[in-house]
N, C-alpha and C positions, 0 to 999 in steps of 0.2 A: 772526356765527357762523364759526368757523374749521373748516376741513376738513383731514383728514389728507392729506399729500402723496401724489401718485400714485406707486405703486411704479415703480422704474426697472428696466428689463430690460437685462441684460448678456448678451453672447454668451459661450457656453461655448467654451473653447479646442478647436479642432479636433484630433482625434487622427488620426494617420496610420495606415496599415495595419500598420506595424511595431509601433507602440504598442498597437494593438488586439490584435495577435497575442500580444504579451508578457502583456498583461492576461489574455487568455483562457487562455494556457498556464499562468500562475501559478495561476489559479483551478482549472483542471483538475488540476494537480499537487497542489494542496492537497486537493481532493476525493478523489483517488486515495490520497493518504497517509492520509486519515481513514477510508477504506473498511474496514480491518480492525477498527477500533473500532466502527464502525456495525454491522458483521457480528456482533461480540461482543454488542452490545446486543440485536440481533434474536435471536440464539441464546438469550440469557438469557430474553427475553420468551417465546420458544417453549417453553423448558424449564419455565417457570412455568405456561404454559397446559396443557402436557402433564402437569403434576403431578410432575415430577422435581425441581423446586426449590420451596421453601416460598413460598406466596403471602403475602408479608409486605412491608409498606412499609419496615420497618427493614432487612431483607435487601436489598431493591432499592436503598435509600439507600447501604448499605455497598458493594454491587457498583459502583454508579455512582461513588462517591468513589474507589474503587481504580482503576477504569478511567479516570476523569478525570485522576487523578494520573499514571498510566502514559502517557496521551495527551499531557499537557503535558510530561512528561519526554522523551518520544520526539520529538514534533513541534515543541516550542518555540513560536516565534511563529506557526506555522501551525495550532496546536491551536485547537479550537473555543472561542470566548469567549462566555460567557453574560452 
């Protein structure tokens, strides 16, 4: 009977403080750049709950498509990827 080989463990490269800072600042910058679009989504949801916008899946789809297009045009590679 043959058994599967044991998995090998490899060490991850150590990141220095400068690299960790750059990674954190890029992630924070991307989150801040996406904030207006997340706010627009929350405002739309609130308007639907308040009855000011129609409770329609088609209207929500159209809103999300327009906002997603605007987000991708504005933020480029930092836009949310689904």
